[in-house]
All heavy atoms as an XYZ file, in Angstrom:
682
protein
N     -11.677     46.127     -2.658
C     -11.338     45.119     -1.686
C      -9.985     44.511     -2.039
O      -9.718     44.204     -3.183
C     -12.381     44.015     -1.674
C     -13.761     44.535     -1.404
S     -14.737     43.616     -0.269
C     -14.176     43.568      1.264
N      -9.208     44.296     -1.032
C      -7.897     43.669     -1.219
C      -7.987     42.156     -1.079
O      -8.966     41.611     -0.590
N      -6.973     41.515     -1.526
C      -6.955     40.050     -1.405
C      -6.321     39.649     -0.073
O      -5.494     40.364      0.480
C      -6.178     39.425     -2.563
O      -4.827     39.826     -2.491
N      -6.737     38.499      0.425
C      -6.230     38.001      1.699
C      -5.373     36.759      1.460
O      -5.713     35.910      0.642
C      -7.382     37.649      2.643
C      -8.240     38.827      2.981
N      -7.857     39.791      3.875
C      -9.457     39.205      2.522
C      -8.803     40.705      3.963
N      -9.789     40.375      3.144
N      -4.307     36.648      2.195
C      -3.435     35.482      2.060
C      -3.859     34.329      2.970
O      -3.261     33.277      2.946
C      -1.992     35.866      2.364
O      -1.915     36.299      3.706
N      -4.899     34.528      3.774
C      -5.329     33.491      4.701
C      -6.636     32.822      4.260
O      -7.438     32.414      5.072
C      -5.472     34.062      6.106
C      -6.479     35.186      6.160
O      -7.004     35.620      5.144
N      -6.752     35.667      7.363
N      -6.836     32.690      2.972
C      -8.052     32.059      2.449
C      -7.909     30.545      2.585
O      -6.868     29.970      2.293
C      -8.269     32.438      0.972
C      -8.507     33.944      0.867
C      -9.429     31.677      0.382
C      -8.581     34.439     -0.543
N      -8.992     29.903      3.027
C      -8.986     28.447      3.208
C      -9.240     27.755      1.871
O     -10.261     27.969      1.244
C     -10.054     28.040      4.221
C     -10.214     26.565      4.356
N      -9.260     25.788      4.964
C     -11.192     25.727      3.958
C      -9.650     24.526      4.936
N     -10.823     24.471      4.333
N      -8.279     26.935      1.449
C      -8.426     26.154      0.224
C      -8.430     24.693      0.638
O      -7.421     24.179      1.121
C      -7.286     26.447     -0.767
C      -7.279     27.932     -1.109
C      -7.425     25.592     -2.013
C      -6.083     28.365     -1.915
N      -9.558     23.972      0.462
C      -9.661     22.597      0.968
C      -8.590     21.651      0.425
O      -8.119     20.784      1.140
C     -11.045     22.148      0.522
C     -11.812     23.406      0.363
C     -10.817     24.434     -0.081
N      -8.194     21.795     -0.834
C      -7.196     20.890     -1.406
C      -5.865     21.007     -0.672
O      -5.166     20.024     -0.472
C      -6.997     21.204     -2.884
C      -5.992     20.309     -3.560
C      -5.839     20.663     -5.006
C      -4.769     19.813     -5.647
N      -4.500     20.194     -7.018
N      -5.525     22.185     -0.241
C      -4.261     22.391      0.439
C      -4.342     22.072      1.933
O      -3.327     21.889      2.576
C      -3.794     23.829      0.252
C      -3.443     24.147     -1.183
C      -3.027     25.588     -1.372
O      -3.044     26.352     -0.388
O      -2.695     25.940     -2.500
N      -5.552     21.978      2.496
C      -5.666     21.702      3.920
C      -5.650     20.212      4.216
O      -5.334     19.804      5.317
C      -6.949     22.317      4.481
O      -8.075     21.676      3.913
N      -6.002     19.361      3.250
C      -5.983     17.913      3.462
C      -4.543     17.426      3.342
O      -3.893     17.648      2.332
C      -6.863     17.234      2.416
C      -6.933     15.755      2.577
C      -6.164     14.852      1.943
C      -7.808     15.015      3.414
N      -6.500     13.589      2.325
C      -7.511     13.664      3.233
C      -8.805     15.378      4.311
C      -8.181     12.659      3.909
C      -9.469     14.372      4.976
C      -9.171     13.035      4.775
N      -4.021     16.755      4.342
C      -2.637     16.266      4.266
C      -2.471     15.239      3.141
O      -3.208     14.264      3.078
C      -2.395     15.618      5.623
C      -3.500     16.065      6.496
C      -4.632     16.466      5.621
N      -1.516     15.481      2.290
C      -1.322     14.637      1.106
C      -0.828     13.239      1.473
O      -1.128     12.274      0.788
C      -0.330     15.309      0.154
C      -0.230     14.647     -1.167
N      -1.249     14.660     -2.080
C       0.765     13.922     -1.724
C      -0.880     13.986     -3.153
N       0.345     13.527     -2.958
N      -0.112     13.098      2.572
C       0.442     11.807      2.963
C      -0.628     10.816      3.382
O      -0.377      9.610      3.395
C       1.453     11.963      4.098
C       0.860     12.520      5.349
C       0.774     13.825      5.705
C       0.251     11.786      6.410
N       0.156     13.961      6.917
C      -0.180     12.710      7.358
C       0.028     10.429      6.635
C      -0.831     12.333      8.534
C      -0.623     10.057      7.799
C      -1.032     10.999      8.732
N      -1.827     11.292      3.727
C      -2.876     10.371      4.167
C      -3.315      9.437      3.042
O      -3.736      8.316      3.308
C      -4.082     11.119      4.727
O      -4.541     12.062      3.762
C      -3.740     11.834      6.006
N      -3.216      9.894      1.796
C      -3.567      9.004      0.678
C      -2.576      7.853      0.594
O      -2.953      6.721      0.268
C      -3.609      9.774     -0.635
C      -4.697     10.790     -0.643
C      -4.554     12.139     -0.702
C      -6.113     10.546     -0.547
N      -5.782     12.751     -0.659
C      -6.752     11.804     -0.561
C      -6.888      9.401     -0.431
C      -8.141     11.925     -0.487
C      -8.262      9.537     -0.354
C      -8.868     10.782     -0.384
N      -1.297      8.102      0.891
C      -0.308      7.028      0.925
C      -0.602      6.063      2.072
O      -0.437      4.847      1.929
C       1.107      7.587      1.061
C       1.545      8.359     -0.145
C       1.785      9.722     -0.073
C       1.716      7.730     -1.372
C       2.190     10.432     -1.186
C       2.120      8.430     -2.488
C       2.356      9.776     -2.382
O       2.753     10.486     -3.491
N      -1.039      6.590      3.216
C      -1.365      5.736      4.357
C      -2.596      4.875      4.061
O      -2.636      3.690      4.420
C      -1.608      6.595      5.597
N      -3.592      5.452      3.400
C      -4.785      4.696      3.024
C      -4.421      3.605      2.026
O      -4.861      2.452      2.145
C      -5.869      5.638      2.472
C      -6.412      6.533      3.588
C      -6.992      4.860      1.803
C      -7.274      7.673      3.108
N      -3.607      3.944      1.027
C      -3.168      2.954      0.044
C      -2.380      1.840      0.721
O      -2.568      0.658      0.408
C      -2.324      3.619     -1.028
C      -1.785      2.644     -2.046
C      -0.793      3.281     -2.991
O      -0.379      4.435     -2.771
O      -0.412      2.607     -3.957
N      -1.486      2.189      1.644
C      -0.706      1.193      2.371
C      -1.613      0.243      3.139
O      -1.412     -0.980      3.130
C       0.273      1.881      3.329
C       1.017      0.936      4.208
C       2.112      0.239      3.711
C       0.634      0.737      5.522
C       2.813     -0.644      4.517
C       1.326     -0.140      6.329
C       2.412     -0.828      5.832
N      -2.621      0.784      3.804
C      -3.562     -0.053      4.559
C      -4.345     -0.997      3.668
O      -4.553     -2.164      4.017
N      -4.766     -0.509      2.507
C      -5.513     -1.353      1.579
C      -4.628     -2.457      1.021
O      -5.033     -3.627      0.971
C      -6.124     -0.496      0.454
C      -7.233      0.393      1.023
C      -6.656     -1.364     -0.677
C      -7.736      1.436      0.046
N      -3.413     -2.110      0.616
C      -2.487     -3.123      0.086
C      -2.134     -4.139      1.166
O      -2.086     -5.347      0.894
C      -1.217     -2.455     -0.487
C      -0.165     -3.483     -0.847
C      -1.568     -1.625     -1.706
N      -1.930     -3.696      2.398
C      -1.621     -4.610      3.487
C      -2.782     -5.569      3.745
O      -2.573     -6.780      3.889
C      -1.279     -3.830      4.758
C      -0.929     -4.663      5.985
C       0.363     -5.432      5.738
C      -0.801     -3.782      7.201
N      -4.003     -5.048      3.796
C      -5.166     -5.895      4.060
C      -5.368     -6.919      2.945
O      -5.595     -8.109      3.221
C      -6.417     -5.026      4.217
N      -5.270     -6.485      1.702
C      -5.466     -7.400      0.586
C      -4.370     -8.459      0.561
O      -4.643     -9.649      0.352
C      -5.535     -6.628     -0.742
C      -6.833     -5.823     -0.805
C      -5.424     -7.553     -1.936
C      -6.928     -4.881     -1.977
N      -3.129     -8.050      0.784
C      -2.033     -9.020      0.742
C      -2.143    -10.031      1.876
O      -1.855    -11.216      1.685
C      -0.684     -8.312      0.786
O      -0.506     -7.663      2.011
N      -2.598     -9.610      3.050
C      -2.751    -10.550      4.146
C      -3.920    -11.509      3.909
O      -3.821    -12.701      4.239
C      -2.914     -9.796      5.464
C      -1.653     -9.084      5.886
S      -1.809     -8.228      7.442
C      -1.322     -9.538      8.533
N      -4.998    -11.012      3.326
C      -6.124    -11.901      3.025
C      -5.763    -12.925      1.959
O      -6.086    -14.110      2.086
C      -7.341    -11.082      2.586
C      -8.026    -10.273      3.679
C      -9.097     -9.370      3.069
C      -8.635    -11.193      4.711
N      -5.073    -12.492      0.917
C      -4.654    -13.411     -0.143
C      -3.667    -14.425      0.411
O      -3.770    -15.632      0.130
C      -4.057    -12.623     -1.330
C      -3.363    -13.544     -2.308
C      -5.131    -11.824     -2.036
N      -2.732    -13.974      1.210
C      -1.734    -14.866      1.782
C      -2.378    -15.882      2.730
O      -1.989    -17.053      2.748
C      -0.686    -14.050      2.527
O       0.301    -14.876      3.047
N      -3.359    -15.461      3.485
C      -4.058    -16.390      4.379
C      -4.760    -17.483      3.597
O      -4.698    -18.659      3.952
C      -5.069    -15.636      5.237
C      -5.777    -16.541      6.239
C      -6.910    -15.864      6.905
N      -7.946    -15.619      5.894
C      -9.086    -15.012      6.147
N      -9.324    -14.547      7.342
N      -9.976    -14.835      5.205
N      -5.426    -17.095      2.507
C      -6.129    -18.089      1.703
C      -5.164    -19.072      1.044
O      -5.452    -20.258      0.958
C      -6.988    -17.400      0.648
C      -8.142    -16.607      1.228
C      -9.109    -17.466      2.017
O      -9.421    -18.592      1.565
O      -9.552    -17.029      3.091
N      -4.025    -18.575      0.592
C      -3.053    -19.466     -0.051
C      -2.435    -20.420      0.954
O      -2.334    -21.628      0.695
C      -1.971    -18.639     -0.778
C      -2.580    -17.910     -1.968
C      -0.828    -19.533     -1.239
C      -1.657    -16.933     -2.643
N      -2.047    -19.916      2.118
C      -1.414    -20.794      3.108
C      -2.413    -21.772      3.715
O      -2.027    -22.877      4.102
C      -0.725    -19.989      4.221
O      -1.661    -19.095      4.805
C       0.461    -19.235      3.694
N      -3.680    -21.396      3.813
C      -4.690    -22.326      4.321
C      -4.989    -23.442      3.321
O      -5.406    -24.533      3.709
C      -5.983    -21.593      4.673
C      -5.871    -20.802      5.952
O      -4.897    -21.023      6.705
O      -6.751    -19.948      6.202
N      -4.796    -23.168      2.041
C      -5.091    -24.185      1.037
C      -3.993    -25.246      0.944
O      -4.232    -26.332      0.423
C      -5.291    -23.534     -0.330
O      -4.077    -22.993     -0.804
N      -2.804    -24.945      1.452
C      -1.697    -25.910      1.435
C      -1.744    -26.702      2.743
O      -1.602    -26.146      3.825
C      -0.337    -25.197      1.277
C      -0.317    -24.384     -0.004
C       0.790    -26.210      1.279
C       0.894    -23.499     -0.147
N      -1.936    -28.005      2.628
C      -2.049    -28.843      3.818
C      -0.708    -29.480      4.161
O       0.144    -29.672      3.302
C      -3.091    -29.935      3.585
C      -4.483    -29.387      3.390
C      -5.503    -30.481      3.176
O      -5.163    -31.662      3.334
O      -6.639    -30.138      2.830
N      -0.542    -29.797      5.421
C       0.637    -30.509      5.867
C       1.834    -29.630      6.173
O       2.955    -30.127      6.240
N       1.632    -28.344      6.355
C       2.740    -27.455      6.684
C       2.906    -27.358      8.195
O       1.930    -27.283      8.940
C       2.501    -26.055      6.122
C       2.567    -25.868      4.625
C       2.208    -24.438      4.273
C       3.946    -26.190      4.108
N       4.134    -27.324      8.643
C       4.407    -27.062     10.051
C       4.102    -25.592     10.338
O       4.157    -24.753      9.426
C       5.868    -27.379     10.356
N       3.765    -25.260     11.575
C       3.418    -23.860     11.879
C       4.517    -22.856     11.547
O       4.227    -21.754     11.077
C       3.134    -23.880     13.380
C       2.727    -25.276     13.670
C       3.510    -26.141     12.731
N       5.772    -23.205     11.786
C       6.840    -22.249     11.480
C       7.010    -22.077      9.970
O       7.254    -20.968      9.486
C       8.155    -22.665     12.124
C       8.599    -24.065     11.706
O       7.751    -24.830     11.226
O       9.795    -24.366     11.870
N       6.835    -23.150      9.216
C       6.895    -23.045      7.756
C       5.715    -22.237      7.218
O       5.863    -21.461      6.282
C       6.901    -24.453      7.121
O       7.937    -25.228      7.714
C       7.103    -24.370      5.626
N       4.564    -22.428      7.837
C       3.373    -21.679      7.421
C       3.563    -20.179      7.671
O       3.151    -19.352      6.854
C       2.148    -22.197      8.159
C       0.841    -21.673      7.608
C      -0.354    -22.325      8.272
O      -0.237    -22.961      9.303
N      -1.517    -22.147      7.676
N       4.193    -19.816      8.777
C       4.461    -18.404      9.060
C       5.409    -17.796      8.038
O       5.205    -16.676      7.565
C       5.036    -18.230     10.463
C       4.006    -18.475     11.537
O       2.811    -18.387     11.287
N       4.474    -18.794     12.734
N       6.479    -18.543      7.701
C       7.433    -18.061      6.697
C       6.756    -17.898      5.342
O       6.987    -16.911      4.638
C       8.620    -19.012      6.571
C       9.643    -18.801      7.626
C       9.805    -19.519      8.766
C      10.640    -17.777      7.651
N      10.841    -19.021      9.501
C      11.382    -17.951      8.840
C      10.976    -16.743      6.805
C      12.440    -17.124      9.187
C      12.043    -15.928      7.150
C      12.750    -16.118      8.325
N       5.928    -18.856      4.976
C       5.223    -18.779      3.699
C       4.243    -17.614      3.680
O       4.148    -16.875      2.690
C       4.495    -20.097      3.427
C       3.810    -20.245      2.083
C       4.831    -20.177      0.953
C       3.036    -21.544      2.018
N       3.525    -17.414      4.792
C       2.567    -16.310      4.900
C       3.253    -14.959      4.703
O       2.838    -14.147      3.879
C       1.880    -16.360      6.270
C       0.922    -15.231      6.516
C      -0.361    -15.284      6.019
C       1.304    -14.111      7.243
C      -1.255    -14.248      6.251
C       0.435    -13.073      7.467
C      -0.853    -13.139      6.970
N       4.338    -14.733      5.450
C       5.030    -13.451      5.350
C       5.742    -13.295      4.014
O       5.876    -12.183      3.502
C       6.013    -13.278      6.508
C       5.327    -13.127      7.849
S       4.025    -11.866      7.883
C       4.968    -10.396      7.626
N       6.206    -14.388      3.433
C       6.824    -14.331      2.112
C       5.837    -13.905      1.038
O       6.160    -13.086      0.164
N       4.624    -14.436      1.103
C       3.602    -14.054      0.121
C       3.202    -12.600      0.312
O       3.005    -11.866     -0.659
C       2.393    -15.004      0.215
C       2.802    -16.414     -0.210
C       1.239    -14.512     -0.639
C       1.759    -17.474      0.049
N       3.080    -12.160      1.566
C       2.779    -10.746      1.830
C       3.872     -9.861      1.247
O       3.594     -8.845      0.602
C       2.603    -10.500      3.350
C       2.538     -9.011      3.653
C       1.352    -11.179      3.857
N       5.120    -10.239      1.426
C       6.245     -9.462      0.888
C       6.255     -9.436     -0.628
O       6.541     -8.400     -1.239
N       5.940    -10.563     -1.254
C       5.896    -10.611     -2.724
C       4.791     -9.706     -3.262
O       4.984     -8.995     -4.253
C       5.710    -12.072     -3.207
C       5.315    -12.130     -4.661
C       6.980    -12.852     -2.969
N       3.639     -9.695     -2.607
C       2.537     -8.831     -3.059
C       2.917     -7.360     -2.884
O       2.645     -6.534     -3.762
C       1.235     -9.185     -2.322
C       0.774    -10.582     -2.752
C       0.146     -8.150     -2.601
C      -0.397    -11.127     -1.983
N       3.565     -7.005     -1.761
C       4.034     -5.631     -1.580
C       5.026     -5.236     -2.659
O       4.936     -4.153     -3.232
C       4.688     -5.469     -0.196
C       3.790     -4.839      0.812
C       2.912     -5.607      1.552
C       3.816     -3.484      1.016
C       2.090     -5.033      2.473
C       3.000     -2.884      1.946
C       2.126     -3.675      2.674
N       5.989     -6.109     -2.913
C       6.984     -5.841     -3.947
C       6.308     -5.675     -5.303
O       6.625     -4.745     -6.047
C       8.009     -6.977     -3.994
C       9.041     -6.796     -5.062
C      10.090     -5.919     -4.876
C       8.946     -7.492     -6.254
C      11.050     -5.745     -5.858
C       9.893     -7.327     -7.246
C      10.943     -6.454     -7.057
N       5.381     -6.557     -5.608
C       4.690     -6.491     -6.898
C       3.905     -5.190     -7.027
O       3.914     -4.557     -8.089
C       3.761     -7.691     -7.069
N       3.224     -4.766     -5.968
C       2.419     -3.554     -6.071
C       3.287     -2.300     -6.151
O       3.137     -1.488     -7.059
C       1.456     -3.420     -4.894
C       0.716     -2.117     -4.940
C       0.938     -1.028     -4.172
C      -0.314     -1.754     -5.861
N       0.096     -0.015     -4.537
C      -0.686     -0.425     -5.563
C      -0.964     -2.419     -6.893
C      -1.680      0.239     -6.270
C      -1.953     -1.746     -7.596
C      -2.300     -0.436     -7.286
N       4.194     -2.122     -5.209
C       4.929     -0.864     -5.120
C       6.048     -0.727     -6.145
O       6.351      0.383     -6.572
C       5.493     -0.660     -3.711
C       4.431     -0.186     -2.752
C       3.940     -1.013     -1.762
C       3.894      1.078     -2.866
C       2.952     -0.589     -0.896
C       2.914      1.525     -2.005
C       2.441      0.685     -1.029
O       1.466      1.119     -0.184
N       6.664     -1.804     -6.559
C       7.772     -1.704     -7.505
C       7.307     -1.965     -8.939
O       7.560     -1.154     -9.830
C       8.907     -2.683     -7.125
C       9.394     -2.424     -5.703
C      10.048     -2.605     -8.125
C       9.944     -1.030     -5.457
N       6.635     -3.076     -9.151
C       6.286     -3.457    -10.521
C       5.051     -2.715    -11.024
O       5.110     -1.993    -12.015
C       6.096     -4.985    -10.608
C       7.408     -5.693    -10.274
C       5.600     -5.386    -11.993
C       7.289     -7.181    -10.104
N       3.931     -2.865    -10.342
C       2.680     -2.282    -10.839
C       2.699     -0.764    -10.726
O       2.471     -0.048    -11.696
C       1.470     -2.873    -10.093
C       1.370     -4.374    -10.372
C       0.188     -2.164    -10.502
C       0.333     -5.086     -9.548
N       2.959     -0.252     -9.526
C       2.879      1.200     -9.317
C       4.053      1.934     -9.949
O       3.894      3.012    -10.497
C       2.838      1.500     -7.831
C       2.399      2.900     -7.531
C       2.086      2.988     -6.050
N       1.306      4.143     -5.779
C       1.819      5.264     -5.281
N       3.086      5.344     -5.009
N       1.038      6.294     -5.046
N       5.234      1.349     -9.852
C       6.425      2.029    -10.343
C       6.629      1.935    -11.835
O       7.014      2.910    -12.481
N       6.376      0.770    -12.418
C       6.674      0.585    -13.834
C       5.453      0.705    -14.736
O       5.540      1.282    -15.809
C       7.335     -0.784    -14.036
C       8.668     -0.906    -13.366
S       9.335     -2.540    -13.621
C      10.800     -2.456    -12.625
N       4.334      0.166    -14.294
C       3.145      0.180    -15.147
C       2.387      1.503    -15.012
O       2.050      2.148    -16.002
C       2.242     -1.023    -14.832
C       2.990     -2.316    -15.162
C       0.940     -0.942    -15.606
C       2.284     -3.579    -14.729
N       2.094      1.920    -13.781
C       1.341      3.160    -13.573
C       2.226      4.403    -13.636
O       1.726      5.513    -13.718
C       0.619      3.118    -12.218
C      -0.436      2.023    -12.064
C      -1.004      2.062    -10.657
C      -1.527      2.170    -13.090
N       3.544      4.234    -13.557
C       4.532      5.326    -13.626
C       4.316      6.375    -12.547
O       4.460      7.565    -12.770
C       4.509      6.001    -15.000
C       4.700      5.071    -16.157
C       6.142      4.730    -16.325
C       6.292      3.962    -17.649
N       7.304      2.996    -17.649
N       3.931      5.931    -11.348
C       3.769      6.848    -10.221
C       4.866      6.588     -9.218
O       5.066      5.481     -8.764
C       2.404      6.636     -9.552
C       1.249      7.054    -10.395
C      -0.032      6.936     -9.618
C      -1.186      7.403    -10.473
N      -2.437      7.320     -9.750
N       5.596      7.625     -8.879
C       6.665      7.487     -7.900
C       6.042      7.364     -6.504
O       5.017      7.965     -6.211
C       7.611      8.675     -7.965
C       8.348      8.735     -9.267
C       9.401      9.776     -9.260
C      10.105      9.741    -10.604
N      11.298     10.533    -10.621
N       6.726      6.614     -5.670
C       6.194      6.366     -4.343
C       6.262      7.620     -3.475
O       5.300      8.001     -2.847
C       6.931      5.201     -3.677
C       6.662      3.913     -4.477
C       6.517      5.017     -2.223
C       7.510      2.758     -4.065
N       7.379      8.281     -3.452
C       7.536      9.489     -2.655
C       7.811     10.678     -3.562
O       8.907     11.183     -3.643
C       8.677      9.316     -1.645
C       8.437      8.259     -0.575
C       9.693      8.103      0.268
C       7.257      8.613      0.278
N       6.783     11.133     -4.236
C       6.901     12.274     -5.127
C       6.317     13.491     -4.420
O       5.203     13.454     -3.929
C       6.144     12.008     -6.433
C       6.438     13.032     -7.500
O       7.392     13.814     -7.318
O       5.714     13.050     -8.503
N       7.062     14.570     -4.353
C       6.611     15.763     -3.645
C       5.712     16.664     -4.490
O       5.188     17.636     -4.003
C       7.809     16.579     -3.161
C       8.549     15.856     -2.065
O       7.957     15.075     -1.332
N       9.839     16.099     -1.957
N       5.562     16.361     -5.743
C       4.694     17.184     -6.595
C       3.257     16.744     -6.461
O       2.947     15.574     -6.497
C       5.137     17.063     -8.052
C       6.543     17.547     -8.272
C       6.952     17.323     -9.684
C       8.413     17.676     -9.855
N       8.916     17.333    -11.169
N       2.359     17.682     -6.330
C       0.934     17.362     -6.178
C       0.272     17.399     -7.511
O       0.189     18.144     -8.282
C       0.247     18.303     -5.220
C       0.801     18.225     -3.830
C       0.714     19.313     -2.995
C       1.405     17.095     -3.348
C       1.202     19.252     -1.713
C       1.905     17.020     -2.075
C       1.804     18.125     -1.258
O       2.293     18.072      0.019
């Protein structure tokens, strides 16, 4: 029997980018929940200031996860083509 080049290998059929999309969704959800709790705990903020603070905290959490934790501590590149 000869070998076939059209053999289905599950690891190669699952798109690798979906793990990045799942991670992005989880980080976004967690950062928004944390930011909501922090901004709700601060009383006396005007709505426009509260919006700036909310988005600022979300941005800080994104920066902390993707640059500091993932990039420096875990040593995983964000867009690495090697599987």
